[in-house]
N, C-alpha and C positions, 0 to 999 in steps of 0.2 A: 206225890201233886201229880195228879195231870192234866195237863195246861190242854185246853181247846183254842187248835188255831182257828178251823173254822168247819163247817157243821153240810152234811147232806143228808138232809132225815128222809127217809123213807115213806112214801104217803102222802106227802106234806110240798107244795108249790112254790120254791124260790122264786120269791119276784126282782130282790135284788142284794147284793152283795157290796156292802159298804168299807171302808177302813178299818173298821171295827165290828161292825155289825150286819148278822145275816138276818134277813125281812122275809119271812113267808107271810104267802096271801091264804087267808083262810075263807074269802069271800066279805062274809057281813065283819070280819076282823083284820088285824094284823099278830103276826107274832116277832116280836124282835126279839132275835137271839143275842147276846153281846159275847165274841169271842173274846179271845187273851190276846189277839191281836194287837199291838201297836205301834202307832204311826208317829214320824218326825219329820219337819220338813216336806208333806204330803208324799213322801213315801212309806208306802207299810213294811214294816222290820219282818225279817225270816224269824226272830227269835220273839215267842210270845212271852208272856207274863204272867206265870203260873195264879190262878183266881182272878186275874184284873178283871175277867167279864162280871166275876159275881161282884166284886165289890162296886165297880160303877152301877150293878142294878140296884143293888141294897141300899147305895147314896139316894142314887135318883129316886127308887121307892120312899126313902125316909123324906126330901125334898117337895115331891108332889105330895107329900100329907103337908108337910110346915106350910107348904106355898097353898093349900085346898081356898083360903077364905081369898087369896087375891085374884086367885086364877083356878080355874077346873083343870083337871089334865087328861089326855089321851086313854091312861093306866085305866084298864078294866081289873087286872088280878095277877101279881106277880107269884101264885101260888100255883104249880102246874097240875096239882090236885084238881085246881077249880077251872081247869082247860079243858078241850075238846079231847074225846077217846084219840084221837091220830095224835095229840100231842102228846098226852101221857102215855102212851107208848115208848117213846123218849124220854121218861122221866132221868133215867140215867145221865145225858147227857145235859139236858134243858134244867134240871132244879139249879135253882138260887139264879139264874142266868139269865131267865126269859121273862120275857111281859106282852101279855094280854092286851091289845090296845084298838081301841074304835078308830076307823077310818077316817080320815079329816082330808080338809082341803089346804095344802102347806102354804102357806104364806112364803113367799120366795125369797124373804131377809132374813141375817143372821143379825140376833139385837144383844148388840154389845155394849155391857155397860164397865167402866173403869170409873176405878175409886182410887189408884195408885199412878201411881205413872213408871209404866215400867213397860220392858220389851219394847217393841215399835212404834209405842206412844212415845217413849222413854228418847228417843233415834231420830224421831221425828221433831220433838222439841227442841230438843239441841240442835238439829239444823235449820229450822223456821221458829221455833217460838209456837206451834201448834200440834196439835193432836187430832191425826183425820179432819184437817181442813180449819178445827175449831180454835181459835186464839184463847192463848193462855196467858196470864201473867207473867211478868220475870221473877226467878230469882228459885224457883223450883230443881230440887237437885233429883238423881234417881233414886224413884222407891218411893218419896215423898207422897204423903196423901193429898189427895187434888181437893182444893177449896168445894166445887162440886160434882157428886156423881157426875160424868160426860154418857150418852147414850152416841156410841159409835157405832153407827150400823153398818151391814157390809151387804152387797149380793153373795147369794149362794152360788156356788160354783160346782157345777157337777165336776169336773177335774181341775187341778191345778188350786191356786191360790182363790179365796176369798177377794172380792177387791172392796175394799171401803169406800162409801157414799153419802151425800150429804143428807141430812133431815128430811130436805127438799124434792132431792130426787126419790125417795120411798114416797114423799107423799104424792108424788107425780105419778110413781109405780103403782101403788094398792089404794090410791085416795086419800085426802088431807085427818079426815075421822080415824078412820084405820092407824095410818102413822102416828098419830097422838095418843091414839089407845096404847100401842107397841112401847110406844116411847115411858110411855107412864107406866105403864104393867110392867117394861124393863125395871126403871128404875126402883120403882115401888120395889120390886120384889128384893134385889139386890141389897136393897138400904136393910131392911129386916133381916136378910142371911146375914148380909155383913156385920149388923150388931148382935147377932146370936153366936155369928161361928167365933169373933173378936170375946166373945165372954168366955168361951171356948179353948180359949189359945189357937185360934186358928186366923188371920187375916187374908180376906180372899181378895185378894188386887183388883182383880176383874172378873170376869166372865162370860158366856156367850150363850142366849135363850134363842130356843126355836118352840115358834105358833103356827096353829093350826085354827081353822073355822071351822063349827061342828054346830049347825041347825042356827047360823047367826051368832053363835058365840065363840069368843077368842079363848081359846084351849093352848095349855104348854104344850108339848110334846119331845119327844124323843129323849135327851137328858137332861138333867139337869144337876148343877152345883156339884160337879165330880173333877176330880182332877186331871181327865182329859177336856176339861170345858172348861176348867179355870184357871187360876193363880192362887195354888194356895201357901202362903208363907206360914212358919210359925212365930207366933205373937213374941216371945218369950227370946227370939234371937233376930226380931225387927229394927234394923240402923239402917235409917237413910241416908243415904249418900253413896250406897253400894249395891252390886247384885245382894239378892236375898238369899239365903237357904230357905227350899222349898221342896215342896210335897205331892208335887205333879210332874207331869214328864220333862219340867226341863234340866231336871236330871239326865235324862235320856239326851236331850239336845246338845249337853254340855259333855258328854262323854263322847257322842257324836264329831263334835268339833274339835274335841281333841286329838282324835286319830286322824285329823284331817280332811273328814270325808267332804265332798264338795257339793252335798245335797243333789245330786243327778243319778236318778236310778242306775241300779238295783244299790237299795240300802246295806252296810253290811251288818253281819251280825252283831249281836250284843254277847259280851263274856259271861258267862251263868251267874259271874258276881255281880255283875250288874244289874241283871233280869233279877236274883235273887232282891238286891237293894231297893230296886224299882218297886218292888212288891210290897216291899216293908214300909216303904214310904205313904203308898195308897191305902194300906190296911192302919195306917198310924193317922193320917189324917181322916178315915171311915172312924176309927174309935174316939179318937177325940170329940168328933161332930154327932155321934149319935150316940156316945156312949156305953155301947158295945163291945167287949173282948172277939165275937165269932160271928162269922157270917151266917145268916139265915141257911 
């Protein structure tokens, strides 16, 4: 099981290398390649997670189809055989981990939906009774389901942490109509996905979406409802009032915290058993959500 840490594809123009994805400019379209890199606390770890890029690509493709009635997406095809010849020449590397997508104007806002009280939201609530500046009722415990889904947008940072901002700040940045549409799409897609996932044994505690504009249409872009962009909990182990077991990279964060890493780059390598267990968690989420045992 060979891992792909980064790509350098002859004949293709690398436009950008993100924390996980390598993006190639094909002219009218982009090629997004999901590597097996994993990041935590804004640092890329030196240890890849085998098949992680394939799992993220397959799950995103599944959710792009699931959400198509609520929002079109940038995805043109995830089948390498349907891509241009210069891409097909690298099919041995790209099969299962690449998406051909249409270019668009990226909306510079991370659209976060929170249905449960966890992570930074829980820490802020304990300190001030708020989540991203929004006042909540008293009495919640860690991991509780919120009375209403919260839209907690953040600015998209080129490096470092994204910064939580108010809805009003988003409206000032992109316009009130677009801000309202982003909020409504985010909450609506989250609710539909969370209901579907809960029936299959997965709680989606929170997630983030990215949107773009294409021909005046709002479209979903990047990745959708993956263990990298979401907090996934096994429903059969859910108990409010404590940390929850997870299918996402919280397992990696917990390991890094246990070895005393101070979150300053460079990140330490992961032991083989932690990398293998992380793959298992991602695959289990994929199986439960899609009903499929094998990756495409």
